[in-house]
C-alpha positions as CSV (number, residue, x, y, z in Angstrom):
1,M,12.0,-42.5,242.1
2,T,14.4,-42.0,239.1
3,T,18.1,-41.2,239.3
4,P,18.9,-38.0,237.8
5,T,21.4,-37.9,234.9
6,D,24.8,-36.4,234.9
7,E,23.5,-33.2,233.0
8,Q,20.4,-33.0,235.3
9,A,22.7,-33.1,238.4
10,F,25.2,-30.6,236.9
11,V,22.3,-28.2,236.3
12,R,20.9,-28.8,239.9
13,W,24.5,-28.1,241.3
14,F,25.1,-25.0,239.2
15,R,21.9,-23.4,240.0
16,D,22.1,-24.2,243.8
17,S,25.6,-22.5,243.5
18,T,24.2,-19.4,242.1
19,P,23.3,-17.6,245.4
20,Y,27.0,-18.1,246.6
21,I,28.6,-17.0,243.4
22,N,26.6,-13.6,243.9
23,A,27.2,-13.4,247.5
24,F,30.9,-14.0,247.2
25,R,31.8,-11.4,244.5
26,G,33.8,-8.5,245.8
27,R,34.4,-10.5,249.2
28,T,37.6,-11.0,250.9
29,F,38.8,-14.5,251.7
30,V,41.9,-15.4,253.7
31,I,43.1,-18.9,252.9
32,T,45.7,-20.8,254.8
33,F,47.5,-24.0,254.2
34,G,50.6,-25.9,255.3
35,G,53.5,-26.9,253.5
36,E,52.2,-30.4,253.5
37,L,49.6,-29.5,250.7
38,I,52.1,-27.9,248.6
39,A,54.1,-31.1,248.5
40,E,51.2,-33.1,247.5
41,Q,50.0,-34.0,244.0
42,Q,46.7,-32.2,244.2
43,F,48.2,-28.8,245.0
44,A,48.0,-27.9,241.4
45,S,44.1,-28.5,241.4
46,F,44.0,-26.4,244.6
47,V,45.8,-23.6,242.7
48,H,43.3,-24.1,239.8
49,D,40.3,-23.6,242.5
50,I,42.0,-20.5,243.7
51,G,42.0,-19.4,240.1
52,L,38.3,-20.1,239.8
53,L,37.5,-18.0,242.9
54,N,39.6,-15.2,241.5
55,S,37.5,-15.2,238.3
56,L,34.3,-15.1,240.3
57,G,35.5,-11.8,241.7
58,V,36.7,-13.2,245.2
59,R,39.4,-11.1,246.9
60,L,41.9,-13.6,247.9
61,V,44.7,-13.6,250.4
62,L,46.7,-16.9,250.6
63,V,48.8,-17.6,253.7
64,H,51.2,-20.6,253.2
65,G,53.2,-22.7,255.6
66,A,56.4,-24.4,255.2
67,R,56.8,-26.6,258.1
68,P,58.1,-29.8,256.2
69,Q,60.3,-27.9,253.6
70,I,62.0,-26.2,256.6
71,E,62.3,-29.4,258.4
72,E,63.8,-31.1,255.3
73,R,66.6,-28.2,255.0
74,L,67.4,-28.4,258.7
75,K,67.9,-32.1,258.5
76,A,70.0,-31.8,255.3
77,R,72.2,-29.4,257.2
78,G,72.3,-31.6,260.5
79,I,70.6,-29.0,262.6
80,E,68.6,-30.5,265.4
81,L,65.1,-29.2,265.8
82,Q,63.9,-28.0,269.1
83,Y,60.2,-27.3,270.0
84,V,59.1,-26.2,273.5
85,D,55.3,-26.0,274.1
86,G,54.8,-26.6,270.5
87,L,56.8,-23.7,269.2
88,R,60.0,-23.9,267.2
89,V,63.1,-22.2,268.8
90,T,64.6,-20.6,265.8
91,D,68.3,-19.9,266.1
92,A,70.4,-18.2,263.2
93,A,71.1,-21.4,261.3
94,A,67.4,-22.4,261.6
95,L,66.1,-19.1,260.5
96,A,68.5,-19.4,257.2
97,C,66.5,-22.7,256.5
98,V,63.1,-20.8,257.1
99,K,64.0,-18.0,254.8
100,E,64.9,-20.4,252.1
101,A,62.1,-22.6,252.4
102,A,59.4,-19.9,252.5
103,G,60.9,-18.1,249.5
104,T,60.9,-21.6,247.5
105,V,57.5,-22.2,248.4
106,R,56.2,-18.7,247.6
107,V,57.7,-18.7,244.2
108,E,56.4,-22.2,243.5
109,I,52.7,-20.6,244.4
110,E,53.4,-17.7,242.2
111,A,54.5,-20.0,239.2
112,L,51.4,-22.1,239.5
113,L,49.1,-19.1,239.7
114,S,50.9,-17.4,236.8
115,M,50.3,-20.7,234.6
116,G,47.8,-20.0,231.6
117,L,48.5,-22.9,229.3
118,A,45.7,-23.5,226.6
119,N,43.5,-26.5,227.5
120,S,44.4,-26.2,231.2
121,P,42.1,-25.1,233.9
122,M,44.1,-22.1,234.3
123,A,44.0,-21.0,230.6
124,G,43.5,-17.3,230.2
125,A,43.3,-16.5,234.1
126,H,45.8,-13.8,234.0
127,I,46.2,-13.7,238.0
128,R,48.3,-11.0,239.2
129,V,50.1,-12.1,242.4
130,A,51.6,-9.7,245.3
131,S,53.6,-10.2,248.3
132,G,55.8,-8.2,250.2
133,N,56.6,-6.9,253.8
134,F,53.0,-6.8,254.7
135,V,53.6,-8.4,258.1
136,T,55.2,-6.6,261.2
137,A,56.4,-9.0,263.8
138,Q,58.2,-9.0,267.2
139,P,60.0,-11.7,269.0
140,L,58.4,-14.1,271.5
141,G,61.3,-13.4,273.7
142,V,62.0,-15.4,276.8
143,R,59.3,-17.3,278.0
144,N,59.7,-19.9,281.0
145,G,63.4,-19.5,280.8
146,I,63.5,-20.4,277.0
147,D,64.8,-17.7,274.6
148,Y,63.0,-18.4,271.3
149,Q,65.4,-16.1,269.5
150,H,64.3,-15.7,266.0
151,T,60.6,-17.0,266.5
152,G,58.2,-14.2,266.5
153,E,54.5,-13.3,266.7
154,V,52.5,-11.0,264.4
155,R,52.5,-7.3,265.7
156,R,50.4,-6.0,262.8
157,I,49.2,-6.2,259.2
158,D,49.7,-3.5,256.6
159,A,46.0,-3.7,256.0
160,E,46.1,-0.5,253.7
161,A,48.9,-1.9,251.5
162,V,47.3,-5.3,251.2
163,Q,43.9,-3.7,250.4
164,K,45.5,-1.6,247.7
165,Q,46.8,-4.8,246.1
166,L,43.4,-6.5,246.2
167,N,41.7,-3.5,244.9
168,D,44.0,-3.6,241.9
169,G,42.9,-7.3,241.3
170,A,46.0,-9.1,242.7
171,T,46.0,-12.1,244.6
172,V,48.1,-11.5,247.9
173,V,50.3,-14.1,249.1
174,L,51.7,-14.0,252.7
175,S,54.5,-16.3,253.9
176,P,55.3,-17.4,257.5
177,L,57.7,-14.6,257.9
178,G,57.4,-11.1,259.7
179,Y,59.7,-8.3,259.8
180,S,60.4,-5.7,262.6
181,P,61.0,-2.0,262.3
182,T,64.6,-2.6,263.2
183,G,65.2,-4.8,260.2
184,E,65.0,-8.3,261.9
185,T,63.3,-11.3,260.4
186,F,61.0,-13.7,262.4
187,N,59.7,-17.2,262.0
188,L,55.9,-17.1,262.3
189,S,53.0,-19.5,262.5
190,A,51.0,-19.5,259.4
191,E,47.7,-19.7,261.4
192,D,48.6,-16.7,263.3
193,V,49.6,-14.8,260.1
194,A,46.3,-15.7,258.6
195,T,44.0,-15.0,261.7
196,A,45.7,-11.5,262.0
197,A,45.3,-10.9,258.3
198,A,41.7,-11.6,258.5
199,I,41.1,-9.6,261.4
200,Y,43.1,-6.5,260.1
201,L,41.3,-6.9,256.7
202,R,38.1,-7.5,258.2
203,A,37.6,-10.5,255.9
204,D,34.3,-12.1,255.2
205,K,35.9,-15.6,255.7
206,L,39.0,-17.3,257.1
207,I,39.6,-20.7,255.7
208,F,42.0,-23.3,257.4
209,L,43.1,-26.3,255.3
210,T,44.0,-28.9,257.9
211,D,45.1,-32.6,258.1
212,A,41.7,-33.6,259.6
213,K,38.3,-33.3,258.0
214,G,37.3,-30.7,260.5
215,V,36.5,-30.6,264.3
216,L,35.4,-33.9,265.6
217,D,33.3,-34.7,268.5
218,A,34.2,-37.3,271.2
219,K,32.9,-40.4,268.9
220,R,34.9,-39.1,265.9
221,R,32.1,-37.6,264.0
222,L,32.5,-34.3,262.2
223,I,30.8,-31.3,263.9
224,R,29.3,-29.2,261.1
225,E,28.8,-26.0,262.9
226,L,30.0,-24.4,266.2
227,S,29.2,-21.3,267.8
228,L,31.6,-18.9,269.6
229,A,30.5,-20.4,273.0
230,E,30.8,-24.1,271.4
231,A,34.3,-23.5,270.0
232,N,35.4,-22.2,273.2
233,Q,34.2,-25.2,275.0
234,T,35.8,-27.4,272.3
235,L,39.2,-26.0,272.9
236,L,39.2,-27.1,276.5
237,R,39.2,-30.7,275.1
238,K,42.3,-32.6,274.1
239,L,42.9,-31.7,270.5
240,G,45.7,-32.3,268.1
241,E,48.2,-29.5,268.0
242,E,47.3,-28.5,264.5
243,M,43.5,-28.4,265.2
244,A,44.0,-26.5,268.1
245,R,45.8,-23.6,266.5
246,C,43.3,-23.6,263.6
247,L,40.3,-23.6,266.0
248,G,41.8,-21.2,268.4
249,G,42.4,-18.9,265.4
250,A,39.1,-19.2,264.0
251,L,37.6,-18.5,267.4
252,R,40.0,-15.4,267.7
253,A,39.0,-14.1,264.3
254,C,35.2,-14.4,264.7
255,R,35.3,-12.7,268.1
256,A,37.1,-9.9,266.3
257,G,34.6,-9.4,263.6
258,V,35.4,-11.9,260.9
259,R,32.1,-13.2,259.7
260,R,32.8,-16.9,259.5
261,A,35.7,-19.4,259.6
262,H,36.0,-22.7,258.0
263,L,38.1,-25.7,258.9
264,I,38.3,-28.3,256.0
265,S,40.3,-31.2,254.9
266,R,43.3,-30.6,252.6
267,H,43.2,-34.2,251.6
268,V,39.7,-34.0,249.5
269,D,40.0,-32.7,245.9
270,G,38.1,-29.6,245.5
271,A,37.6,-29.2,249.3
272,L,37.4,-25.5,248.7
273,L,34.6,-25.6,246.2
274,L,32.6,-28.2,248.1
275,E,32.9,-26.1,251.2
276,L,32.0,-22.8,249.6
277,F,29.4,-23.6,247.1
278,T,27.2,-26.3,248.7
279,R,24.7,-25.5,251.6
280,D,26.2,-28.0,254.1
281,G,29.9,-27.8,253.1
282,I,32.3,-30.7,254.1
283,G,34.0,-29.1,257.1
284,T,33.4,-27.3,260.3
285,L,32.0,-23.8,260.2
286,V,32.7,-21.3,263.1
287,S,30.5,-18.3,263.3
288,G,29.0,-15.8,265.8
289,E,26.0,-15.8,263.3
290,Q,23.1,-18.0,263.3
291,F,23.7,-20.5,260.4
292,E,20.3,-22.0,260.8
293,G,17.0,-20.9,262.6
294,T,13.2,-20.8,262.4
295,R,11.3,-17.6,262.1
296,R,8.3,-15.8,261.3
297,A,8.0,-15.5,257.4
298,T,8.1,-12.2,255.6
299,I,7.3,-11.1,252.0
300,D,10.8,-11.6,251.1
301,D,10.4,-15.3,251.7
302,V,7.8,-15.8,249.2
303,G,9.9,-17.0,246.3
304,G,11.8,-19.4,248.5
305,V,8.7,-20.9,249.9
306,L,7.3,-21.4,246.3
307,E,10.3,-23.1,245.4
308,L,10.3,-25.4,248.3
309,I,6.8,-26.5,248.0
310,A,6.5,-26.9,244.3
311,P,7.8,-30.5,244.0
312,L,5.2,-31.5,246.8
313,E,2.3,-29.6,244.9
314,A,3.5,-31.4,241.7
315,D,3.0,-34.9,243.3
316,G,-0.3,-34.1,245.1
317,T,1.2,-34.0,248.6
318,L,0.4,-30.3,249.1
319,V,-2.5,-28.2,247.7
320,R,-1.3,-26.0,244.9
321,R,-0.9,-22.2,246.1
322,S,-0.5,-19.3,243.6
323,R,2.0,-16.6,244.2
324,E,-0.8,-14.0,244.8
325,L,-2.5,-16.5,247.5
326,L,0.9,-17.0,249.3
327,E,1.8,-13.3,249.3
328,M,-1.7,-12.5,251.0
329,E,-0.9,-15.4,253.5
330,I,2.7,-15.1,254.1
331,D,2.1,-13.6,257.7
332,Q,0.6,-17.0,258.7
333,F,3.9,-19.0,257.7
334,V,7.1,-19.8,259.4
335,V,10.2,-20.7,257.8
336,T,13.4,-22.5,258.6
337,E,16.4,-20.7,257.0
338,R,19.9,-22.2,256.6
339,D,22.4,-20.1,255.2
340,R,20.0,-17.7,253.4
341,T,18.0,-20.7,251.9
342,I,14.5,-21.6,253.0
343,I,14.7,-25.3,253.8
344,A,11.4,-26.0,255.7
345,C,8.0,-24.1,256.2
346,A,4.7,-24.4,257.8
347,A,1.5,-22.3,258.1
348,L,-0.8,-21.6,261.0
349,Y,-4.4,-20.6,260.4
350,P,-6.2,-19.8,263.6
351,F,-9.9,-19.9,264.3
352,A,-10.1,-17.9,267.3
353,E,-13.8,-18.5,268.3
354,E,-13.1,-22.2,268.6
355,Q,-9.7,-21.7,269.9
356,V,-8.5,-24.2,267.3
357,G,-5.7,-23.8,264.7
358,E,-5.0,-25.5,261.4
359,L,-1.4,-26.7,260.6
360,A,-0.9,-26.5,256.7
361,C,1.6,-26.4,254.0
362,M,4.3,-28.1,256.1
363,A,7.2,-29.0,254.1
364,V,10.9,-29.8,254.6
365,H,13.5,-29.8,251.5
366,R,14.4,-33.3,250.4
367,D,17.9,-33.0,251.4
368,Y,17.0,-32.1,255.0
369,R,14.4,-34.9,255.8
370,K,14.8,-37.5,258.7
371,Q,17.0,-35.0,260.6
372,G,14.6,-33.5,263.0
373,R,13.6,-30.3,261.2
374,G,10.0,-31.4,261.0
375,D,10.0,-31.9,264.8
376,D,11.5,-28.6,265.3
377,L,9.0,-26.9,263.0
378,L,6.0,-28.5,264.6
379,G,7.4,-27.5,268.1
380,F,7.7,-23.8,266.8
381,I,4.2,-23.9,265.5
382,E,2.8,-25.3,268.8
383,R,4.5,-22.8,270.8
384,Q,3.2,-20.1,268.7
385,A,-0.4,-21.8,268.8
386,R,-0.3,-21.7,272.6
387,D,0.8,-18.1,272.7
388,M,-2.3,-17.4,270.6
389,G,-4.7,-19.1,273.0
390,I,-5.3,-22.1,270.6
391,E,-6.1,-25.2,272.6
392,R,-6.2,-27.8,269.9
393,L,-4.2,-28.1,266.4
394,F,-5.6,-29.9,263.5
395,V,-4.2,-31.1,260.0
396,L,-5.5,-32.5,257.0
397,T,-3.1,-34.9,255.1
398,T,-3.2,-37.3,252.3
399,R,0.3,-38.9,252.6
400,T,2.0,-38.2,256.1
401,A,-0.7,-39.8,258.5
402,H,1.7,-41.8,260.3
403,W,4.0,-38.9,260.8
404,F,1.4,-37.0,262.6
405,L,0.1,-39.9,264.6
406,E,3.6,-40.6,266.0
407,R,3.6,-37.1,267.4
408,G,0.5,-37.0,269.3
409,F,-2.2,-36.2,266.8
410,K,-5.3,-38.4,266.9
411,V,-7.7,-39.5,264.2
412,A,-10.8,-37.2,263.8
413,D,-13.5,-36.4,261.7
414,I,-14.5,-33.4,259.2
415,K,-17.4,-32.7,261.6
416,D,-14.6,-32.0,264.3
417,L,-13.3,-29.1,262.2
418,P,-14.5,-25.5,262.7
419,I,-17.7,-24.8,260.7
420,K,-15.8,-22.4,258.2
421,R,-13.2,-25.1,257.6
422,Q,-15.8,-27.7,257.0
423,A,-17.2,-25.6,254.3
424,M,-13.9,-25.3,252.5
425,Y,-13.1,-29.2,252.8
426,N,-12.1,-30.6,249.5
427,Y,-14.1,-33.9,249.2
428,Q,-12.1,-34.9,246.0
429,R,-8.8,-34.9,247.9
430,K,-10.2,-37.0,250.7
431,S,-7.8,-35.7,253.2
432,K,-7.6,-37.4,256.5
433,V,-8.2,-35.3,259.6
434,F,-6.0,-35.4,262.7
435,I,-6.2,-33.3,265.9
436,K,-3.8,-32.8,268.8
437,P,-4.7,-31.0,272.1
438,L,-2.2,-28.5,273.2
């Protein structure tokens, strides 16, 4: 097998990105990141990626943190940090540091988004930035005998004002500060501001850039996807403070109607692009929607099935099918769809009189082989066959005999096929016959 050239790899990536580019245009994304990212060298690259999303028509709300910048100022002034239950107690002196740090960080973000030097990634971007008193807050008050003073929580987001800025083409920047109707300022959690913004704006995505690569299981392996029920169970485990806040925000947002929430690493250059424009992403997706599933095919799936089986037809693994034939037979197919892309398919042709069914045109996308998709697809076909009263399943294959043998199929003969299927047997292909009782 030949290794693709850089040019071929780029063309393939760009083509694979096209559905996402089309799907994201006009959508609202809320992206939140801590002050740690701002202090890192790759922050400029992150801002360039924000500029790219803006140029593709994505409506962006950026929510920044400022924890290290705040702590640096507190330390410089000899002010002791006080945390209770993971929350900072913000007295008047600490609030002054919060305001100073948040303002500095916001200005830095606005400056980078305004950059338009020739021969730079931001050349000609002309990104307008809007910020303001969009967040109304209220004090945490006294909890368990602790007065949190100027530490607050989000009361509401002025969604109408933010939407107006987005409609005018601006990127909105929100700081971890909120204001009360009485004119007070409160220190807020960036994760809470982002979660509330996503809910009030009915955003399509809420994206957290975290210190970890995503949510990890007990063996420290990345969990790619979490349903709402799974996310709730994961929160019962012992998680790091930041991950618990982010996953809790993701769960709350999705329960309130945000379609998807993503938790990705801030340490990966291009993390946003890798998460948004590749099918599997690089972090953890939380969603109330089904990200992947197997179902009966419809006429709208014909193009995806043709694209999937084309390489296998080209190398002789599958018999070539025309679009017209596939359109006529699409009701016999089932497909596995992952994030609106067909990644596997199979067909079941029943021979009712003999109570036999043919499993045909079984294919799994090259990127998803050896991951159990074939077994899932076969299980779906077998259940469908049983529901139809089919007692035996047969398959004709030239390349994958061992795969079927390992799954209970037995070697058979052409004469074991239904009479009508014997008449259609292609003696030039010399396909081997395998049968499995159901």
